[in-house]
C-alpha positions in Angstrom: 74.8 111.5 94.4 74.4 111.3 90.5 77.4 113.3 89.4 80.2 110.7 90.1 77.6 107.8 88.9 77.6 110.3 85.3 81.1 110.8 85.2 82.3 107.2 85.7 79.7 106.3 82.7 81.2 108.9 80.5 84.5 107.7 81.4 83.7 104.2 80.8 81.7 104.5 77.4 84.4 106.9 76.2 86.9 104.0 76.8 84.4 101.9 74.8 84.2 103.8 72.0 88.1 104.4 71.6 88.7 100.9 72.3 86.0 99.6 69.5 87.4 102.4 67.1 90.9 100.8 67.5 89.8 97.3 67.0 88.0 98.1 63.9 91.1 99.2 62.3 92.1 95.4 62.9 88.9 93.9 61.9 86.4 95.9 60.2 84.0 92.6 60.0 83.6 92.0 63.7 80.0 92.7 64.1 80.3 92.3 68.1 82.6 95.4 68.0 80.8 97.2 65.9 77.5 96.9 67.9 79.7 97.6 71.0 80.8 100.7 69.0 77.0 102.0 68.3 75.8 101.0 71.9 78.7 103.2 73.4 77.9 106.2 71.0 74.2 106.1 72.0 75.3 106.1 75.8 77.6 109.1 75.2 74.8 110.8 73.4 72.7 111.4 76.5 75.4 113.6 78.0 75.7 116.0 75.0 74.1 119.2 73.9 70.9 118.4 71.6 72.8 119.0 68.4 75.8 117.1 69.4 73.6 114.5 70.7 71.9 113.7 67.5 74.8 113.7 65.6 76.4 110.8 67.9 73.2 108.7 67.7 73.2 109.3 63.9 77.1 108.1 64.0 75.9 105.3 66.0 73.0 104.1 63.9 75.9 104.1 60.9 78.2 101.5 63.1 75.0 99.4 63.9 73.9 99.3 60.1 77.2 98.4 59.1 77.1 95.4 61.5 73.9 94.4 60.0 75.2 94.5 56.6 77.9 91.6 57.7 75.0 89.7 59.6 71.5 91.1 59.1 70.2 88.7 61.8 72.4 90.0 64.6 69.3 90.9 67.0 71.5 93.0 69.7 72.5 95.2 67.0 68.7 95.5 65.6 67.9 96.0 69.0 70.1 98.8 69.8 69.0 100.3 66.3 65.3 100.5 67.8 66.8 102.5 70.8 68.6 105.1 68.5 65.4 105.7 66.6 63.6 106.0 69.7 66.1 108.4 71.0 66.1 110.4 67.8 62.4 110.5 67.8 62.3 112.3 71.4 65.1 114.6 70.0 62.8 116.0 67.1 60.2 118.7 67.8 58.0 117.8 64.9 55.3 115.3 65.8 55.3 113.9 62.4 59.1 113.6 62.3 59.2 111.8 65.6 56.4 109.2 64.9 58.3 108.1 61.9 61.3 107.5 63.9 59.2 105.7 66.3 57.7 103.9 63.8 61.1 102.6 62.5 62.0 101.8 66.2 58.9 99.5 66.4 60.1 97.8 63.0 63.6 97.1 64.8 62.2 95.9 67.8 59.8 93.6 66.4 62.8 92.4 64.2 64.8 91.7 67.2 61.9 89.9 69.1 61.5 87.7 66.1 65.0 87.0 65.9 65.2 86.2 69.5 61.8 84.9 70.6 61.1 85.1 74.5 63.8 87.8 75.2 62.1 90.0 77.7 64.1 93.2 76.9 63.3 93.0 73.3 59.8 92.5 74.2 59.5 95.3 76.7 61.3 97.6 74.4 58.3 96.9 71.7 55.6 97.6 74.4 57.0 100.8 75.7 57.6 102.5 72.1 54.0 102.1 71.6 53.6 104.7 74.2 56.3 107.0 72.7 54.1 109.5 70.7 52.3 110.1 74.0 55.3 110.6 76.1 56.6 112.9 73.1 53.7 115.1 73.0 53.8 115.6 76.9 57.5 116.5 76.8 57.5 118.5 74.2 54.3 120.4 75.5 56.0 121.0 78.8 59.3 122.1 77.0 61.2 119.2 79.0 63.3 117.9 75.8 66.4 119.8 77.1 66.0 118.2 80.9 65.4 115.0 79.5 68.5 114.6 77.3 70.5 116.8 79.3 70.1 114.5 82.8 68.9 110.9 81.5 69.1 108.8 84.7 71.7 106.4 85.2 70.2 104.4 88.0 66.9 106.0 88.6 65.4 109.3 89.4 67.4 111.3 92.4 65.0 111.1 95.4 66.9 114.1 97.1 66.5 116.2 94.2 63.2 115.2 92.7 61.3 115.3 96.2 61.5 119.3 96.4 58.3 119.6 94.7 55.5 117.9 92.8 56.3 119.2 89.6 60.0 118.7 89.9 59.5 114.8 90.9 56.8 114.6 87.9 59.4 115.7 85.6 62.2 113.3 86.9 59.8 110.3 86.8 58.7 111.5 83.2 62.7 111.3 82.3 62.8 108.0 83.7 59.9 106.6 82.1 61.4 107.6 78.7 65.0 106.7 79.0 65.9 105.3 82.4 65.7 101.5 81.6 66.6 101.9 77.9 69.8 103.7 78.7 70.9 101.2 81.2 70.0 98.3 79.2 72.1 99.5 76.5 75.0 100.2 79.0 74.6 96.5 80.3 75.0 95.2 76.6 77.7 97.4 76.1 79.7 96.4 79.1 79.3 92.6 78.8 80.4 92.9 75.2 83.3 94.4 76.6 83.8 91.8 79.2 83.9 89.2 76.7 86.1 90.8 74.4 89.9 90.7 74.3 90.5 94.6 75.2 88.8 94.8 78.7 87.4 98.0 79.9 88.8 100.2 82.9 87.5 98.5 86.2 84.0 99.7 87.4 83.6 101.6 90.3 84.0 99.9 93.4 80.9 98.8 95.2 79.5 100.9 98.2 
């Protein structure tokens, strides 16, 4: 079931956001903390309305850019910025504006690869972003953007809900193609960051 998983993720990343906000007061120059803060905002954005999602992504971008002002070579922050601009692109109906966001994302992903050569996640991000304009046209043609942002998967599409019809499954698969691995990867980076920090998050859901 996806609902408990989503609820757990919201709780975790809201805690991450508040923890990062408190840590920022004590040390505004901590680039790891700023990156975690930005990553948490990107995660939380997927559970918001379209308008609120954009606002939260833009707030996340500001935190990540602040980290890069302190350390321009911080590749995980650069990579998160690529994800942020990718998400903004998919939320933008206008094709030209969306492509501008995707181009920015590609630049950031390339910078992340340059700073950390051989990082498979960064290279995969760069590869997938080249397909973003095509996916953007597809989801907006079908009017799926509300569904995509309203139900980005946490661990893959739900087989129980998506198997009811070919159209439903196609929609679910498309959502996973666009956001599944990106959102999951951002979450992992944020989770690991908190595991290494002095202020640990609440315990994760016990394994089944």
